[in-house]
N, CA, C and O atoms as a printed pandas DataFrame, in Angstrom:
     atom_number atom_name residue_name chain_id  residue_number  x_coord  y_coord  z_coord
0              1         N          MET        A               1    0.841   -1.165    0.008
1              2        CA          MET        A               1   -0.004    0.017    0.008
2              3         C          MET        A               1    0.875    1.236   -0.022
3              4         O          MET        A               1    1.668    1.382    0.908
4              5         N          SER        A               2    0.823    2.149   -1.007
5              6        CA          SER        A               2    1.624    3.305   -1.052
6              7         C          SER        A               2    0.902    4.454   -0.414
7              8         O          SER        A               2   -0.312    4.618   -0.543
8              9         N          GLU        A               3    1.689    5.250    0.281
9             10        CA          GLU        A               3    1.126    6.437    0.936
10            11         C          GLU        A               3    1.316    7.666    0.058
11            12         O          GLU        A               3    2.371    7.892   -0.534
12            13         N          GLN        A               4    0.263    8.433    0.006
13            14        CA          GLN        A               4    0.365    9.734   -0.718
14            15         C          GLN        A               4    1.048   10.742    0.197
15            16         O          GLN        A               4    0.828   10.705    1.408
16            17         N          PRO        A               5    1.859   11.631   -0.336
17            18        CA          PRO        A               5    2.459   12.663    0.487
18            19         C          PRO        A               5    1.365   13.600    1.054
19            20         O          PRO        A               5    0.362   13.885    0.400
20            21         N          ALA        A               6    1.597   14.052    2.267
21            22        CA          ALA        A               6    0.641   14.929    2.929
22            23         C          ALA        A               6    0.675   16.322    2.211
23            24         O          ALA        A               6    1.724   16.751    1.730
24            25         N          PRO        A               7   -0.479   16.999    2.155
25            26        CA          PRO        A               7   -0.492   18.272    1.579
26            27         C          PRO        A               7    0.401   19.310    2.360
27            28         O          PRO        A               7    0.603   19.117    3.558
28            29         N          ALA        A               8    0.909   20.339    1.758
29            30        CA          ALA        A               8    1.801   21.242    2.371
30            31         C          ALA        A               8    1.203   21.828    3.708
31            32         O          ALA        A               8    1.935   22.004    4.681
32            33         N          ALA        A               9   -0.039   22.103    3.733
33            34        CA          ALA        A               9   -0.648   22.663    4.992
34            35         C          ALA        A               9   -0.566   21.654    6.133
35            36         O          ALA        A               9   -0.448   22.045    7.294
36            37         N          ALA        A              10   -0.627   20.385    5.823
37            38        CA          ALA        A              10   -0.575   19.374    6.874
38            39         C          ALA        A              10    0.895   19.222    7.423
39            40         O          ALA        A              10    1.094   18.775    8.553
40            41         N          LEU        A              11    1.854   19.583    6.638
41            42        CA          LEU        A              11    3.293   19.478    7.057
42            43         C          LEU        A              11    3.662   20.705    7.897
43            44         O          LEU        A              11    4.639   20.656    8.643
44            45         N          ARG        A              12    2.968   21.713    7.803
45            46        CA          ARG        A              12    3.344   22.949    8.528
46            47         C          ARG        A              12    3.267   22.689   10.047
47            48         O          ARG        A              12    2.276   22.170   10.559
48            49         N          HIS        A              13    4.307   23.056   10.715
49            50        CA          HIS        A              13    4.443   22.888   12.155
50            51         C          HIS        A              13    4.121   24.235   12.851
51            52         O          HIS        A              13    4.519   25.294   12.365
52            53         N          ALA        A              14    3.410   24.185   13.973
53            54        CA          ALA        A              14    3.087   25.357   14.666
54            55         C          ALA        A              14    4.238   25.846   15.508
55            56         O          ALA        A              14    5.047   25.028   15.947
56            57         N          VAL        A              15    4.354   27.114   15.752
57            58        CA          VAL        A              15    5.283   27.653   16.605
58            59         C          VAL        A              15    4.610   27.865   17.945
59            60         O          VAL        A              15    3.533   28.458   18.003
60            61         N          ASP        A              16    5.232   27.384   19.050
61            62        CA          ASP        A              16    4.693   27.501   20.359
62            63         C          ASP        A              16    4.445   28.970   20.666
63            64         O          ASP        A              16    5.300   29.801   20.360
64            65         N          VAL        A              17    3.259   29.338   21.285
65            66        CA          VAL        A              17    2.960   30.720   21.664
66            67         C          VAL        A              17    3.903   31.254   22.624
67            68         O          VAL        A              17    4.265   32.425   22.512
68            69         N          LYS        A              18    4.360   30.478   23.603
69            70        CA          LYS        A              18    5.334   30.985   24.568
70            71         C          LYS        A              18    6.632   31.346   23.895
71            72         O          LYS        A              18    7.239   32.376   24.187
72            73         N          THR        A              19    7.053   30.477   22.983
73            74        CA          THR        A              19    8.306   30.662   22.264
74            75         C          THR        A              19    8.191   32.005   21.381
75            76         O          THR        A              19    9.111   32.820   21.329
76            77         N          LEU        A              20    7.075   32.144   20.749
77            78        CA          LEU        A              20    6.860   33.318   19.908
78            79         C          LEU        A              20    6.947   34.584   20.742
79            80         O          LEU        A              20    7.505   35.584   20.291
80            81         N          GLU        A              21    6.424   34.556   21.903
81            82        CA          GLU        A              21    6.450   35.794   22.827
82            83         C          GLU        A              21    7.903   36.160   23.167
83            84         O          GLU        A              21    8.190   37.328   23.432
84            85         N          MET        A              22    8.791   35.217   23.163
85            86        CA          MET        A              22   10.202   35.508   23.536
86            87         C          MET        A              22   11.121   35.976   22.349
87            88         O          MET        A              22   12.170   36.591   22.540
88            89         N          LEU        A              23   10.661   35.647   21.163
89            90        CA          LEU        A              23   11.497   35.897   19.993
90            91         C          LEU        A              23   11.452   37.397   19.611
91            92         O          LEU        A              23   10.412   38.052   19.686
92            93         N          VAL        A              24   12.622   37.901   19.203
93            94        CA          VAL        A              24   12.709   39.283   18.694
94            95         C          VAL        A              24   13.517   39.258   17.421
95            96         O          VAL        A              24   14.268   38.336   17.104
96            97         N          CYS        A              25   13.292   40.372   16.709
97            98        CA          CYS        A              25   14.047   40.567   15.395
98            99         C          CYS        A              25   15.525   40.686   15.731
99           100         O          CYS        A              25   15.911   41.439   16.625
100          101         N          PRO        A              26   16.352   39.931   15.003
101          102        CA          PRO        A              26   17.796   40.043   15.296
102          103         C          PRO        A              26   18.384   41.377   14.899
103          104         O          PRO        A              26   19.475   41.712   15.359
104          105         N          LEU        A              27   17.708   42.163   14.059
105          106        CA          LEU        A              27   18.179   43.482   13.590
106          107         C          LEU        A              27   17.747   44.580   14.561
107          108         O          LEU        A              27   18.576   45.349   15.048
108          109         N          THR        A              28   16.501   44.643   14.826
109          110        CA          THR        A              28   15.850   45.773   15.589
110          111         C          THR        A              28   15.667   45.446   17.063
111          112         O          THR        A              28   15.559   46.357   17.884
112          113         N          LYS        A              29   15.631   44.164   17.417
113          114        CA          LYS        A              29   15.330   43.723   18.750
114          115         C          LYS        A              29   13.845   43.983   19.171
115          116         O          LYS        A              29   13.545   44.058   20.362
116          117         N          THR        A              30   12.927   44.118   18.175
117          118        CA          THR        A              30   11.563   44.383   18.467
118          119         C          THR        A              30   10.804   43.058   18.290
119          120         O          THR        A              30   11.307   42.120   17.671
120          121         N          ARG        A              31    9.588   43.001   18.844
121          122        CA          ARG        A              31    8.817   41.750   18.840
122          123         C          ARG        A              31    8.461   41.391   17.353
123          124         O          ARG        A              31    8.367   42.241   16.467
124          125         N          LEU        A              32    8.280   40.102   17.178
125          126        CA          LEU        A              32    7.926   39.582   15.843
126          127         C          LEU        A              32    6.431   39.133   15.903
127          128         O          LEU        A              32    5.896   38.735   16.938
128          129         N          THR        A              33    5.814   39.237   14.699
129          130        CA          THR        A              33    4.431   38.833   14.565
130          131         C          THR        A              33    4.331   37.637   13.609
131          132         O          THR        A              33    4.991   37.608   12.570
132          133         N          LEU        A              34    3.518   36.673   13.963
133          134        CA          LEU        A              34    3.261   35.518   13.062
134          135         C          LEU        A              34    2.492   36.024   11.838
135          136         O          LEU        A              34    1.528   36.781   11.954
136          137         N          SER        A              35    2.955   35.578   10.648
137          138        CA          SER        A              35    2.191   35.999    9.384
138          139         C          SER        A              35    0.852   35.406    9.347
139          140         O          SER        A              35    0.538   34.450   10.056
140          141         N          ALA        A              36    0.038   36.000    8.488
141          142        CA          ALA        A              36   -1.374   35.597    8.357
142          143         C          ALA        A              36   -1.476   34.136    7.981
143          144         O          ALA        A              36   -2.430   33.475    8.390
144          145         N          ASP        A              37   -0.524   33.595    7.209
145          146        CA          ASP        A              37   -0.615   32.175    6.785
146          147         C          ASP        A              37    0.235   31.316    7.737
147          148         O          ASP        A              37    0.289   30.102    7.538
148          149         N          GLY        A              38    0.889   31.867    8.741
149          150        CA          GLY        A              38    1.619   31.082    9.711
150          151         C          GLY        A              38    2.945   30.518    9.248
151          152         O          GLY        A              38    3.466   29.621    9.911
152          153         N          THR        A              39    3.532   30.989    8.145
153          154        CA          THR        A              39    4.706   30.396    7.578
154          155         C          THR        A              39    5.936   31.277    7.847
155          156         O          THR        A              39    7.065   30.868    7.577
156          157         N          GLU        A              40    5.704   32.517    8.393
157          158        CA          GLU        A              40    6.848   33.418    8.577
158          159         C          GLU        A              40    6.553   34.222    9.885
159          160         O          GLU        A              40    5.427   34.354   10.366
160          161         N          LEU        A              41    7.738   34.756   10.414
161          162        CA          LEU        A              41    7.684   35.713   11.440
162          163         C          LEU        A              41    8.030   37.058   10.847
163          164         O          LEU        A              41    9.039   37.206   10.158
164          165         N          ILE        A              42    7.179   38.048   11.118
165          166        CA          ILE        A              42    7.306   39.363   10.522
166          167         C          ILE        A              42    7.901   40.355   11.486
167          168         O          ILE        A              42    7.390   40.493   12.598
168          169         N          SER        A              43    8.969   41.062   11.113
169          170        CA          SER        A              43    9.480   42.231   11.852
170          171         C          SER        A              43    8.898   43.493   11.160
171          172         O          SER        A              43    9.337   43.870   10.073
172          173         N          VAL        A              44    7.919   44.122   11.802
173          174        CA          VAL        A              44    7.312   45.337   11.227
174          175         C          VAL        A              44    8.324   46.471   11.171
175          176         O          VAL        A              44    8.379   47.229   10.203
176          177         N          ALA        A              45    9.148   46.575   12.256
177          178        CA          ALA        A              45   10.136   47.679   12.353
178          179         C          ALA        A              45   11.175   47.563   11.216
179          180         O          ALA        A              45   11.561   48.572   10.626
180          181         N          ALA        A              46   11.629   46.318   10.910
181          182        CA          ALA        A              46   12.654   46.153    9.928
182          183         C          ALA        A              46   12.149   45.826    8.531
183          184         O          ALA        A              46   12.934   45.803    7.583
184          185         N          HIS        A              47   10.814   45.567    8.383
185          186        CA          HIS        A              47   10.223   45.204    7.089
186          187         C          HIS        A              47   10.878   43.908    6.571
187          188         O          HIS        A              47   11.219   43.808    5.392
188          189         N          LEU        A              48   11.046   42.940    7.450
189          190        CA          LEU        A              48   11.641   41.651    7.159
190          191         C          LEU        A              48   10.717   40.536    7.513
191          192         O          LEU        A              48    9.956   40.653    8.474
192          193         N          ALA        A              49   10.749   39.466    6.781
193          194        CA          ALA        A              49   10.005   38.231    7.044
194          195         C          ALA        A              49   10.963   37.082    7.204
195          196         O          ALA        A              49   11.765   36.804    6.312
196          197         N          PHE        A              50   10.885   36.388    8.376
197          198        CA          PHE        A              50   11.812   35.307    8.673
198          199         C          PHE        A              50   11.004   33.974    8.458
199          200         O          PHE        A              50    9.939   33.806    9.051
200          201         N          PRO        A              51   11.483   33.093    7.664
201          202        CA          PRO        A              51   10.712   31.819    7.375
202          203         C          PRO        A              51   10.671   30.901    8.607
203          204         O          PRO        A              51   11.561   30.939    9.457
204          205         N          ILE        A              52    9.617   30.077    8.681
205          206        CA          ILE        A              52    9.523   29.064    9.703
206          207         C          ILE        A              52    9.605   27.723    8.964
207          208         O          ILE        A              52    8.769   27.405    8.118
208          209         N          ARG        A              53   10.638   26.948    9.310
209          210        CA          ARG        A              53   10.787   25.608    8.589
210          211         C          ARG        A              53   10.691   24.535    9.686
211          212         O          ARG        A              53   11.437   24.533   10.665
212          213         N          ASN        A              54    9.732   23.627    9.465
213          214        CA          ASN        A              54    9.491   22.532   10.385
214          215         C          ASN        A              54    9.350   22.941   11.771
215          216         O          ASN        A              54    9.846   22.298   12.697
216          217         N          GLY        A              55    8.638   24.066   11.928
217          218        CA          GLY        A              55    8.380   24.603   13.273
218          219         C          GLY        A              55    9.519   25.399   13.877
219          220         O          GLY        A              55    9.397   25.852   15.015
220          221         N          VAL        A              56   10.597   25.587   13.183
221          222        CA          VAL        A              56   11.705   26.369   13.707
222          223         C          VAL        A              56   11.897   27.680   12.950
223          224         O          VAL        A              56   12.130   27.699   11.741
224          225         N          PRO        A              57   11.791   28.759   13.694
225          226        CA          PRO        A              57   12.023   30.107   13.064
226          227         C          PRO        A              57   13.463   30.260   12.642
227          228         O          PRO        A              57   14.380   30.029   13.431
228          229         N          MET        A              58   13.662   30.650   11.398
229          230        CA          MET        A              58   14.995   30.950   10.890
230          231         C          MET        A              58   15.289   32.445   11.069
231          232         O          MET        A              58   14.942   33.251   10.206
232          233         N          LEU        A              59   15.916   32.809   12.169
233          234        CA          LEU        A              59   16.107   34.206   12.548
234          235         C          LEU        A              59   17.474   34.725   12.092
235          236         O          LEU        A              59   18.077   35.546   12.784
236          237         N          SER        A              60   17.950   34.283   10.990
237          238        CA          SER        A              60   19.177   34.816   10.400
238          239         C          SER        A              60   18.855   35.868    9.364
239          240         O          SER        A              60   17.953   35.670    8.550
240          241         N          LEU        A              61   19.560   36.972    9.371
241          242        CA          LEU        A              61   19.369   37.964    8.326
242          243         C          LEU        A              61   19.568   37.435    6.936
243          244         O          LEU        A              61   18.987   37.955    5.984
244          245         N          ASP        A              62   20.386   36.401    6.797
245          246        CA          ASP        A              62   20.625   35.780    5.512
246          247         C          ASP        A              62   19.370   35.063    4.982
247          248         O          ASP        A              62   19.160   34.951    3.774
248          249         N          GLU        A              63   18.533   34.577    5.941
249          250        CA          GLU        A              63   17.335   33.849    5.607
250          251         C          GLU        A              63   16.113   34.725    5.371
251          252         O          GLU        A              63   15.125   34.290    4.778
252          253         N          ALA        A              64   16.198   36.016    5.865
253          254        CA          ALA        A              64   15.045   36.874    5.807
254          255         C          ALA        A              64   14.856   37.432    4.419
255          256         O          ALA        A              64   15.792   37.554    3.629
256          257         N          ARG        A              65   13.566   37.778    4.143
257          258        CA          ARG        A              65   13.213   38.427    2.894
258          259         C          ARG        A              65   12.666   39.825    3.226
259          260         O          ARG        A              65   12.027   40.022    4.260
260          261         N          GLN        A              66   12.917   40.742    2.375
261          262        CA          GLN        A              66   12.546   42.117    2.535
262          263         C          GLN        A              66   11.017   42.210    2.203
263          264         O          GLN        A              66   10.586   41.598    1.225
264          265         N          ILE        A              67   10.201   42.945    2.976
265          266        CA          ILE        A              67    8.842   43.198    2.635
266          267         C          ILE        A              67    8.699   44.678    2.317
267          268         O          ILE        A              67    9.115   45.573    3.053
268          269         N          GLU        A              68    8.070   44.860    1.147
269          270        CA          GLU        A              68    7.769   46.293    0.731
270          271         C          GLU        A              68    6.714   46.879    1.682
271          272         O          GLU        A              68    5.895   46.141    2.230
272          273         N          GLN        A              69    6.734   48.149    1.868
273          274        CA          GLN        A              69    5.765   48.851    2.713
274          275         C          GLN        A              69    4.338   48.529    2.296
275          276         O          GLN        A              69    3.499   48.279    3.161
276          277         N          GLY        A              70    4.034   48.524    1.014
277          278        CA          GLY        A              70    2.690   48.248    0.561
278          279         C          GLY        A              70    2.219   46.808    0.737
279          280         O          GLY        A              70    1.017   46.546    0.773
280          281         N          ASP        A              71    3.171   45.868    0.846
281          282        CA          ASP        A              71    2.790   44.511    1.160
282          283         C          ASP        A              71    2.712   44.112    2.583
283          284         O          ASP        A              71    2.336   42.979    2.884
284          285         N          MET        A              72    3.048   44.985    3.468
285          286        CA          MET        A              72    3.045   44.681    4.897
286          287         C          MET        A              72    1.709   44.255    5.414
287          288         O          MET        A              72    1.618   43.294    6.178
288          289         N          GLY        A              73    0.642   44.960    5.009
289          290        CA          GLY        A              73   -0.671   44.593    5.434
290          291         C          GLY        A              73   -1.190   43.275    4.983
291          292         O          GLY        A              73   -2.038   42.670    5.638
292          293         N          ARG        A              74   -0.694   42.828    3.880
293          294        CA          ARG        A              74   -1.100   41.506    3.310
294          295         C          ARG        A              74   -0.482   40.361    4.103
295          296         O          ARG        A              74   -1.030   39.260    4.158
296          297         N          ASN        A              75    0.673   40.638    4.720
297          298        CA          ASN        A              75    1.470   39.587    5.387
298          299         C          ASN        A              75    0.982   39.467    6.877
299          300         O          ASN        A              75    1.145   38.414    7.495
300          301         N          LEU        A              76    0.410   40.510    7.415
301          302        CA          LEU        A              76    0.061   40.496    8.837
302          303         C          LEU        A              76   -1.360   39.982    9.035
303          304         O          LEU        A              76   -2.230   40.242    8.204
304          305         N          PRO        A              77   -1.595   39.289   10.077
305          306        CA          PRO        A              77   -3.001   38.830   10.356
306          307         C          PRO        A              77   -3.966   39.995   10.577
307          308         O          PRO        A              77   -3.580   41.071   11.033
308          309         N          ARG        A              78   -5.211   39.750   10.245
309          310        CA          ARG        A              78   -6.238   40.728   10.402
310          311         C          ARG        A              78   -6.566   40.761   11.908
311          312         O          ARG        A              78   -6.666   39.719   12.556
312          313         N          LEU        A              79   -6.728   41.970   12.440
313          314        CA          LEU        A              79   -7.063   42.168   13.851
314          315         C          LEU        A              79   -8.460   42.559   13.993
315          316         O          LEU        A              79   -8.936   43.353   13.182
316          317         N          GLY        A              80   -9.182   42.072   14.964
317          318        CA          GLY        A              80  -10.583   42.480   15.158
318          319         C          GLY        A              80  -11.416   41.843   14.142
319          320         O          GLY        A              80  -12.629   42.049   14.120
């Protein structure tokens, strides 16, 4: 019996809330926000997105991608 690979959403690992509260941007030392889709940590102050791989935040500036000012709202979760 062959197993089908799990969809990408099923492979995504969650970041622990307590861990998220302790993490800060390596550049600005400001708090990070989980992206709307849960795949990145966003530094609003630095306009950077750090990927989360297998539940582990990659907080290296080499791993980060730049977020344009106009795209910031699309990456952050909706509040209220």
